[in-house]
C-alpha positions in Angstrom: 7.5 18.9 75.6 7.5 15.7 73.5 8.7 12.4 74.7 10.1 10.1 72.1 11.5 6.6 72.0 14.9 8.0 71.1 17.7 8.8 73.5 18.2 6.9 76.7 16.0 4.0 75.7 17.1 3.7 72.0 19.9 1.4 72.9 17.4 -1.1 74.4 15.0 -0.9 71.5 13.3 -4.3 70.9 15.1 -5.7 74.0 13.7 -6.5 77.4 11.9 -3.4 78.7 11.3 -2.3 82.3 7.9 -0.8 82.6 6.9 1.3 85.5 3.1 1.3 86.0 1.0 3.3 88.4 -2.5 4.8 88.5 -4.7 7.1 90.5 -2.4 10.0 90.9 -5.4 12.3 91.6 -3.4 15.5 91.1 -5.2 18.3 93.0 -5.6 21.9 92.1 -3.8 23.1 95.3 -0.6 21.3 94.0 -0.2 19.5 97.3 0.8 16.1 95.8 3.7 16.8 93.4 5.1 13.8 91.5 8.2 15.5 90.2 10.7 13.6 92.3 8.9 10.3 91.8 8.9 10.8 88.0 12.6 11.5 88.1 13.1 8.3 90.1 11.1 6.3 87.6 13.1 7.6 84.7 16.2 6.0 86.3 14.4 2.7 87.2 12.4 2.0 84.0 12.4 2.4 80.3 8.7 3.3 79.9 6.1 4.8 82.2 2.5 3.7 82.1 -0.3 5.6 83.9 -3.6 3.9 84.4 -6.0 6.8 84.7 -7.4 9.2 87.4 -4.5 11.4 86.5 -6.4 14.4 88.0 -8.7 14.5 91.0 -11.6 16.4 89.5 -10.8 16.6 85.8 -9.9 20.3 86.0 -7.5 21.8 83.4 -5.5 23.4 86.2 -4.9 19.9 87.7 -3.8 18.6 84.3 -1.4 21.6 84.0 0.2 20.7 87.3 0.6 17.1 86.2 2.2 18.3 82.9 4.7 20.4 84.9 5.7 17.4 87.0 6.0 15.2 83.9 8.9 17.5 82.7 11.1 15.5 85.2 10.3 12.3 83.3 12.8 11.5 80.6 11.3 8.2 79.3 8.3 7.6 77.0 4.9 7.8 78.8 1.7 5.9 77.9 -1.6 6.6 79.6 -5.4 6.2 79.7 -7.9 8.4 81.5 -10.0 7.4 84.5 -13.4 8.3 85.7 -12.1 11.3 87.8 -10.7 12.9 84.7 -14.3 13.3 83.4 -15.8 14.8 86.5 -15.8 18.5 85.6 -16.8 18.2 82.0 -13.5 19.5 80.7 -12.1 16.2 79.5 -11.1 17.5 76.1 -9.0 20.2 77.7 -7.4 17.7 80.0 -6.6 15.4 77.1 -5.0 18.3 75.1 -2.8 19.3 78.1 -1.7 15.7 78.8 -0.9 15.1 75.1 1.1 18.4 74.9 3.2 17.1 77.8 4.3 14.2 75.6 2.0 11.5 76.8 0.8 8.9 74.4 -2.9 8.9 75.5 -4.7 5.7 74.4 -8.5 5.7 73.8 -8.9 2.6 71.8 -5.6 2.8 70.0 -2.3 1.0 70.2 1.2 2.3 70.2 4.5 0.4 69.9 7.5 1.5 72.0 10.8 -0.4 71.8 9.2 -3.6 70.6 6.3 -3.5 73.2 2.8 -2.9 72.0 0.5 -1.0 74.3 -3.3 -1.2 73.8 -5.4 1.0 76.0 -8.9 2.1 76.9 -10.5 3.5 80.1 -12.8 0.6 80.4 -16.1 0.8 82.3 -18.2 -0.7 85.1 -20.6 -3.7 84.7 -19.6 -6.4 87.2 -18.0 -9.8 86.9 -18.8 -13.3 85.8 -22.4 -14.5 86.5 -23.1 -11.2 88.2 -22.3 -9.0 85.2 -25.0 -6.5 84.4 -27.2 -7.5 81.5 -28.9 -5.2 79.0 -32.4 -5.5 80.4 -35.0 -3.2 81.8 -34.9 0.5 82.1 -33.1 2.6 79.4 -30.6 3.8 82.0 -29.5 0.2 82.6 -29.3 -0.5 78.9 -27.2 2.7 78.4 -24.8 1.6 81.1 -24.3 -1.8 79.5 -23.9 -0.2 76.1 -21.1 2.0 77.4 -19.4 -1.1 78.9 -19.7 -3.0 75.6 -18.4 0.0 73.6 -15.3 0.3 75.7 -14.7 -3.4 75.2 -15.0 -3.0 71.4 -12.5 -0.2 71.6 -10.1 -2.5 73.4 -10.6 -5.2 70.8 -9.9 -2.7 68.0 -6.8 -1.6 69.8 -5.5 -5.1 70.3 -6.0 -5.8 66.6 -3.6 -3.0 65.9 -0.8 -4.6 67.9 1.9 -6.2 65.7 4.6 -6.8 68.3 5.1 -10.1 70.1 4.9 -8.5 73.5 1.6 -6.7 74.3 0.5 -4.8 77.4 -3.1 -3.8 78.0 -3.6 -0.5 79.8 -7.0 0.1 81.6 -8.4 2.1 84.4 -11.3 -0.3 85.3 -10.5 -3.8 86.4 -11.0 -6.8 84.0 -11.2 -9.4 86.8 -12.6 -9.5 90.3 -9.4 -10.9 91.9 -7.6 -7.5 91.8 -10.5 -5.7 93.4 -10.6 -8.0 96.4 -10.3 -5.8 99.5 -12.9 -3.4 98.3 -16.5 -3.7 99.7 -18.2 -6.4 97.7 -21.2 -4.1 97.2 -19.2 -1.8 94.9 -17.6 -4.6 92.8 -19.9 -3.9 89.8 -18.6 -0.3 89.7 -15.0 -1.3 89.7 -14.8 -3.1 86.4 -16.2 -5.7 84.0 -15.5 -9.2 82.9 -16.2 -8.1 79.3 -12.7 -6.6 79.3 -11.1 -10.0 80.3 -13.2 -11.8 77.7 -11.7 -9.6 75.0 -8.2 -9.8 76.4 -8.2 -13.6 76.3 -8.8 -13.6 72.6 -5.3 -12.1 72.0 -1.8 -12.9 73.1 -1.3 -10.5 75.9 1.8 -10.4 78.1 0.4 -8.3 80.9 -2.6 -6.1 81.9 -2.4 -3.1 84.2 -5.2 -1.2 85.8 -6.1 1.1 88.7 -9.3 2.4 90.2 -9.6 -0.1 93.1 -7.5 1.7 95.7 -8.0 -1.0 98.3 -7.8 -3.9 95.9 -5.2 -6.6 95.4 -2.0 -6.3 93.4 -2.1 -9.4 91.2 -4.4 -11.8 89.5 -5.0 -13.5 86.2 -7.7 -13.5 83.5 -9.5 -16.9 83.0 -7.2 -17.4 80.0 -4.1 -16.9 82.1 -3.0 -13.3 81.3 -1.3 -11.7 84.3 -3.2 -8.7 85.7 -1.8 -6.1 88.0 -3.7 -3.5 90.0 -1.2 -0.6 90.0 -3.2 2.1 91.8 -0.7 4.1 93.7 -2.3 3.1 97.0 -1.8 -0.6 96.5 1.2 -2.3 98.1 3.6 -3.5 95.4 6.8 -5.6 95.4 8.8 -2.5 94.7 7.7 -0.9 98.0 7.1 2.2 95.9 3.8 3.7 94.5 4.6 2.2 91.1 5.0 -1.4 89.9 8.0 -2.4 87.9 7.3 -5.1 85.2 9.7 -6.5 82.7 8.6 -7.5 79.2 
């Protein structure tokens, strides 16, 4: 099934767009957490759906197939990034293929424009925030971790350079600022995101940033440059009172 920007949203092309955003669906192999009704609800409430990673619980193809089946009830365009859980079983390429076949625009350092809104997305990575951000020093394992964080940041920069529309949304799994992970144990902050992402975001005109990953974090914050950031993990309390946030750009 292929989602397009035609049909129900075509009449609003280049106008104000309602964007439903949520993350951390953690679809399980036993099929116990179906999102079919929620996706149908979102199709009526929003023009575009954004998913911020951890689409599956263990990165199993069967889990991705169950998600794809639920996505059939979604009639609006879908943009997504992967999360760390989607890599767990080592079948990430199969997961990607299944999700794309379901009509999802999967972003891994690319940008896509839908109805006048540019979406730039990457998974992001860990590394810590501000003065406590991990530096490339010491053991090769530490240097490899920092290199992964830097690489994801460079992918985000490349994606943002592709955006041509006046309105831009950054889609991440990992957090770019510490404010939206507040509520999680401070000891795990370095594993929830990296300030490198925010540094890149603030070099571009970005209307909004969405991420997940921090299930017990805080809904809203801002980058040092003022870009609004929303933690849309499904567990986070949101103004909608629903598992998804509803943002207008």
